[in-house]
PAZAPA-4460 file (N, C-alpha, C; in steps of 0.05 Angstrom, whole numbers, plus 32768, in hexadecimal, padded with zeros to 4 digits):
% residues 128
    n_x    n_y    n_z   ca_x   ca_y   ca_z    c_x    c_y    c_z   seq   type   mol
   806F   829C   7FDB   8086   82AC   7FDD   8088   82B7   7FF9     1      M     A
   80A1   82B6   8004   80A6   82C0   801F   80AA   82DE   801E     2      L     A
   80A0   82EA   8033   80A6   8307   8035   80BC   8309   804B     3      D     A
   80D4   8315   8044   80EA   8316   8056   80E4   8329   806C     4      P     A
   80D0   833B   806B   80C9   834E   8080   80B6   8343   8095     5      I     A
   80A3   8332   808B   8090   8326   809C   809C   830F   80AD     6      D     A
   809B   8311   80C8   80A5   82FE   80D9   8091   82EB   80E8     7      R     A
   8078   82ED   80DE   8063   82DD   80EA   8064   82C0   80DF     8      S     A
   8059   82AD   80EF   8057   8291   80E7   803E   8286   80F4     9      F     A
   8036   826F   80EA   801F   8262   80F5   8028   8246   80FF    10      S     A
   801C   823F   8117   8023   8223   8122   8009   8219   812D    11      Y     A
   8001   8202   8124   7FE9   81F5   812E   7FF1   81D9   8139    12      D     A
   7FF5   81D9   8154   7FFF   81BF   8160   7FE9   81A9   815F    13      P     A
   7FF3   8191   8159   7FE1   817A   8156   7FED   8164   8168    14      T     A
   7FE0   814E   816A   7FEA   8137   8179   7FFF   812A   8167    15      N     A
   8018   812A   8170   802E   811F   815F   802F   8101   8160    16      I     A
   8021   80F4   8172   8022   80D7   8175   8007   80CB   816D    17      R     A
   7FFD   80D2   8156   7FE3   80C8   814D   7FE6   80BA   8131    18      R     A
   7FD4   80A8   812B   7FD6   809C   8110   7FCF   80B1   80FB    19      P     A
   7FD4   80AB   80E2   7FCE   80BC   80CC   7FB0   80BE   80C9    20      L     A
   7FA5   80D4   80BE   7F89   80D7   80B9   7F80   80C1   80A6    21      Q     A
   7F6B   80B3   80AB   7F60   809F   809A   7F6D   8083   809E    22      G     A
   7F82   8082   80AD   7F91   8067   80B2   7F83   8058   80C7    23      Q     A
   7F7C   803E   80C1   7F70   802C   80D4   7F85   8019   80DE    24      S     A
   7F83   8011   80F7   7F94   7FFD   8103   7F8E   7FE1   80F6    25      D     A
   7F75   7FDD   80ED   7F6D   7FC3   80E3   7F5C   7FC6   80CA    26      F     A
   7F62   7FB9   80B4   7F52   7FB8   809B   7F50   7F9B   8093    27      V     A
   7F39   7F92   808A   7F36   7F77   8081   7F24   7F78   8067    28      A     A
   7F2C   7F67   8053   7F1C   7F67   803A   7F19   7F4A   8033    29      N     A
   7F00   7F43   8029   7EFA   7F28   8021   7EEC   7F2B   8006    30      L     A
   7EF5   7F1A   7FF2   7EEA   7F1C   7FD8   7EE3   7F00   7FCD    31      K     A
   7ECA   7EFD   7FC2   7EC1   7EE5   7FB7   7EB3   7EEB   7F9C    32      F     A
   7EBF   7EE1   7F86   7EB5   7EE6   7F6B   7EAC   7ECB   7F5F    33      D     A
   7E97   7ECC   7F4F   7E8C   7EB4   7F41   7E87   7EBC   7F24    34      V     A
   7E93   7EAC   7F11   7E8E   7EB1   7EF4   7E71   7EA6   7EEE    35      Y     A
   7E62   7EB4   7EDE   7E47   7EAA   7ED8   7E45   7E9E   7EBC    36      L     A
   7E5B   7E9F   7EAC   7E5A   7E93   7E93   7E76   7E86   7E8C    37      N     A
   7E77   7E75   7E76   7E91   7E69   7E6F   7EA5   7E7C   7E65    38      K     A
   7E9D   7E92   7E58   7EAF   7EA6   7E4E   7EBC   7EB7   7E64    39      L     A
   7EB3   7EB5   7E7C   7EBB   7EC4   7E93   7EB9   7EE3   7E8E    40      K     A
   7EA4   7EEA   7E81   7E9D   7F06   7E7C   7E89   7F11   7E8E    41      T     A
   7E7B   7F00   7E9D   7E67   7F09   7EB0   7E6E   7EFE   7ECB    42      T     A
   7E6E   7F0E   7EE0   7E75   7F06   7EFB   7E62   7F13   7F0F    43      T     A
   7E60   7F05   7F25   7E52   7F12   7F3D   7E66   7F0F   7F54    44      I     A
   7E69   7F22   7F63   7E7D   7F22   7F7A   7E71   7F2B   7F93    45      G     A
   7E7B   7F20   7FA9   7E74   7F28   7FC3   7E8D   7F31   7FD2    46      L     A
   7E8D   7F4A   7FDB   7EA5   7F56   7FE8   7E9E   7F60   8004    47      Y     A
   7EAF   7F5A   8017   7EAB   7F65   8032   7EC5   7F75   803A    48      Y     A
   7EC1   7F8C   8045   7ED8   7F9D   804C   7ED1   7FA7   8068    49      N     A
   7EE5   7FA6   8079   7EE3   7FB1   8094   7EFB   7FC2   809B    50      Y     A
   7EF7   7FDA   80A5   7F0E   7FEA   80AF   7F08   7FF2   80CC    51      F     A
   7F1E   7FF4   80DB   7F1A   7FFC   80F8   7F18   8019   80FB    52      G     A
   7F18   8023   8114   7F15   8040   811A   7F2C   804E   810C    53      D     A
   7F26   8066   8102   7F3B   8076   80F6   7F33   8095   80FA    54      R     A
   7F48   80A5   80F7   7F44   80C3   80FB   7F37   80CE   80E3    55      I     A
   7F1F   80DC   80E9   7F10   80E8   80D4   7F19   8105   80D1    56      F     A
   7F1E   8113   80E6   7F27   812F   80E6   7F3E   8132   80FA    57      V     A
   7F55   813E   80F1   7F6B   8141   8103   7F66   815A   8114    58      V     A
   7F6A   8157   812E   7F67   816E   8141   7F80   8180   8141    59      G     A
   7F7C   8199   8149   7F93   81AB   814A   7F8B   81C0   815F    60      A     A
   7FA0   81CD   816B   7F9C   81E2   817F   7F8C   81D9   8197    61      N     A
   7F90   81C2   81A0   7F82   81B7   81B8   7F68   81A8   81B2    62      G     A
   7F5F   81AA   8199   7F48   819A   8192   7F4E   817E   818C    63      T     A
   7F41   816A   8198   7F49   814D   8192   7F42   8145   8177    64      P     A
   7F4F   812F   816E   7F49   8122   8154   7F2C   8117   8155    65      D     A
   7F1F   8116   813F   7F04   810A   813C   7F08   80F0   812E    66      A     A
   7EFE   80DA   813B   7F00   80C0   8131   7EE7   80B6   8124    67      Y     A
   7EEB   80A7   810E   7ED5   8099   8101   7ED5   807D   810B    68      E     A
   7EC0   8073   8115   7EBE   8057   811F   7EC1   8043   8108    69      R     A
   7ECC   802B   810E   7ECF   8018   80FA   7EB5   800E   80F0    70      G     A
   7EB5   8003   80D7   7E9D   7FFB   80CB   7EA2   7FE4   80B7    71      V     A
   7E8D   7FD3   80B2   7E90   7FBE   809E   7E7E   7FC4   8086    72      G     A
   7E87   7FBF   806F   7E78   7FC4   8056   7E76   7FAA   8044    73      L     A
   7E60   7FA5   8039   7E5D   7F8F   8028   7E53   7F99   800D    74      T     A
   7E60   7F90   7FF8   7E5A   7F98   7FDC   7E52   7F7F   7FCC    75      D     A
   7E3E   7F81   7FBC   7E37   7F6C   7FA8   7E3B   7F7A   7F8E    76      I     A
   7E4C   7F6E   7F7C   7E52   7F7A   7F62   7E4C   7F67   7F4C    77      V     A
   7E3C   7F70   7F3A   7E36   7F61   7F21   7E46   7F6F   7F0B    78      F     A
   7E55   7F61   7EFB   7E63   7F6E   7EE4   7E62   7F5C   7ECB    79      S     A
   7E62   7F6A   7EB5   7E61   7F5D   7E9B   7E71   7F6B   7E87    80      H     A
   7E82   7F5D   7E78   7E92   7F68   7E64   7E85   7F62   7E49    81      K     A
   7E80   7F78   7E3B   7E73   7F74   7E20   7E88   7F6B   7E0B    82      M     A
   7E9F   7F78   7E0B   7EB5   7F72   7DF9   7ECE   7F78   7E06    83      D     A
   7EE5   7F7C   7DF8   7EFF   7F82   7E05   7EFF   7F9C   7E13    84      D     A
   7EEE   7FAE   7E0D   7EEF   7FC9   7E1A   7ED7   7FCF   7E2B    85      K     A
   7EBF   7FC9   7E22   7EA6   7FD3   7E2F   7E9F   7FBF   7E45    86      L     A
   7E9B   7FCA   7E5D   7E8F   7FBA   7E73   7E7C   7FC9   7E84    87      D     A
   7E6B   7FBB   7E92   7E57   7FC7   7EA3   7E59   7FBA   7EBF    88      F     A
   7E52   7FCA   7ED3   7E52   7FC1   7EEE   7E3B   7FCC   7EFC    89      K     A
   7E2F   7FBD   7F0F   7E1A   7FC6   7F20   7E22   7FBD   7F3C    90      F     A
   7E22   7FD0   7F50   7E2B   7FCA   7F69   7E16   7FD3   7F80    91      M     A
   7E13   7FC2   7F93   7E03   7FC8   7FAB   7E16   7FC8   7FC3    92      L     A
   7E13   7FDC   7FD5   7E23   7FDD   7FED   7E12   7FDE   8006    93      R     A
   7E18   7FCD   8019   7E0B   7FCE   8033   7E1E   7FD4   8048    94      K     A
   7E18   7FE9   8059   7E28   7FF1   8070   7E1D   7FE3   8088    95      N     A
   7E2E   7FD3   8096   7E25   7FC4   80AD   7E22   7FD5   80C7    96      Y     A
   7E2F   7FED   80C7   7E2B   7FFF   80DD   7E18   8015   80D4    97      S     A
   7DFF   800F   80D7   7DEB   8023   80CC   7DEF   803F   80D6    98      M     A
   7DF7   8041   80EF   7DFD   805C   80FB   7E1B   805F   80FE    99      K     A
   7E26   8073   80F0   7E43   8077   80EF   7E4A   808B   8104   100      K     A
   7E5B   8084   8117   7E61   8096   812C   7E7D   80A3   8129   101      N     A
   7E7E   80BB   8131   7E98   80CB   8131   7E9C   80D6   814C   102      F     A
   7EB2   80D0   8159   7EB8   80D9   8174   7ED1   80E8   8176   103      S     A
   7ED6   80F7   818D   7EEE   8106   8190   7F06   80F6   8198   104      D     A
   7F03   80DF   81A6   7F17   80CC   81AB   7F0B   80B1   81A8   105      H     A
   7F1A   809D   81A4   7F0F   8083   81A2   7EFF   807D   81BA   106      I     A
   7EE6   8078   81B9   7ED4   8071   81CF   7ECD   8088   81E0   107      G     A
   7ED5   809F   81DC   7ECF   80B7   81ED   7EC1   80CC   81DB   108      K     A
   7EAF   80D9   81E8   7EA2   80F1   81DB   7E93   80E8   81C2   109      G     A
   7E80   80F9   81BA   7E70   80F3   81A2   7E6D   810D   8191   110      F     A
   7E74   810B   8179   7E74   8124   8169   7E5A   8125   8158   111      L     A
   7E57   8110   8147   7E3F   810F   8136   7E3C   80F3   812C   112      F     A
   7E25   80EE   811F   7E20   80D4   8115   7E11   80D6   80FA   113      R     A
   7E18   80C7   80E7   7E0A   80C6   80CD   7E01   80AB   80C8   114      C     A
   7DED   80A7   80B9   7DE1   808D   80B3   7DE2   8085   8098   115      Q     A
   7DED   806C   8093   7DF0   8061   8078   7DDC   804A   8076   116      W     A
   7DD7   8041   805F   7DC6   802A   805A   7DD0   801A   8042   117      G     A
   7DC0   8016   802F   7DC7   8009   8016   7DCB   801D   8000   118      I     A
   7DE0   801A   7FF1   7DE5   802D   7FDB   7DEA   801B   7FC1   119      S     A
   7DE5   8028   7FAA   7DEB   8019   7F91   7DFA   802B   7F7E   120      F     A
   7E07   801F   7F6B   7E16   802F   7F58   7E18   801D   7F3E   121      R     A
   7E18   802B   7F27   7E1C   801D   7F0D   7E33   802A   7EFF   122      T     A
   7E42   801A   7EF1   7E5A   8025   7EE3   7E59   801A   7EC7   123      D     A
   7E61   8029   7EB4   7E66   8021   7E98   7E82   802B   7E91   124      T     A
   7E93   8019   7E88   7EAE   801F   7E81   7EB5   8018   7E65   125      N     A
   7EC0   802B   7E57   7ECA   8028   7E3C   7EE3   8038   7E38   126      Y     A
   7EFB   802C   7E3E   7F15   803B   7E3D   7F1B   8040   7E1E   127      P     A
   7F26   8057   7E1A   7F2D   8060   7DFE   7F49   8058   7DF7   128      L     A
***
């Protein structure tokens, strides 16, 4: 609700000629699936995803944008459908950029680094 007496406002200037936060100039995806049985209920898949540099944190009030450097990811997914509804998945993910860099401009400055390795996940799905 606006107060007709209060005349204050807030303005946080940002770079008006920047890409959207999380938007990459380049994204590539490759998918390869193999059925392991004749009923096509069990599959194993290999997936590769790559995204280019993208804004991680939008800068304001003179603070520059923070960029997340591009990275490639490989997933291996095993899935099995028990019946029309119940299915299981097991996924392994490998990050090819073990050290993930975040900088204040593309190629300039260094803010922080985090390190990824191999992660795994299991899913069970039973829609009602």
